[in-house]
N, C-alpha and C positions, 0 to 999 in steps of 0.2 A: 152684891151678886146674889141672885136667887139660889135657893137650895139645890134645885135640880141642875142648874148651870154650874154651880160650884162643885157638885159631885162629879159631873161630866169632866170638868176642868181637871180635877184631882186625878180621876181615872186616866185621862190622857197623859198627864204628867208622869204618873207612875209607870205607865206603859212605855213612854219615851225613854225613861231612865234605864230600863232594863233591855230595850230592844237592841239586838245584835245585827239584824238585817238592815243595811243602809236604806233600802227602798221602803221598808215598813216604817223605819224611823222617820223618814221624810213625810210619809203619808200621815203618820200620827201627829207630827208637828203641824202639818197643814190643817188637820182636823182641829187641833188645839187653837190655832190662829183663827179659824172660822168661828169657833165657840166664843172666843174673846171679841171678835168683830161683831158678832150677833148681839152680844151683851152690850157693847158700846152703842150700837144702833138703838137698842131697846132703851138704854139710859138717855140717849139724846132725844128720843121720842117723848119720853116722860118729861124731860126738861123743856120740851117745845122747840128743840133744835132739829130742823128738818134735814134729812139726808136723802137725796134723790134716789129712786130705785136703781139698783145696780151699781151705785157708787159706794165705795167703802170709805170709812173714816180715814182721814189723812194720817192720824196717829191716835193711839189710845190716850184718853184724857186722864188716866190714873196710872200710877206706877205698877209695874209687874212684881216688884220685890216685896 
């Protein structure tokens, strides 16, 4: 994961952990998912695996833990 992406991912995780408002929590988790999906698309592009525009990866190719 690139430095900027990793920092954004950590920021969103830290925000989600302490968020009390359910709507803001959901919004933060959705942003986190988007960051991870964008990173997955970037990795697939580097590896030469094409993902059609507007299509999201079926699942992440690396563990989240």
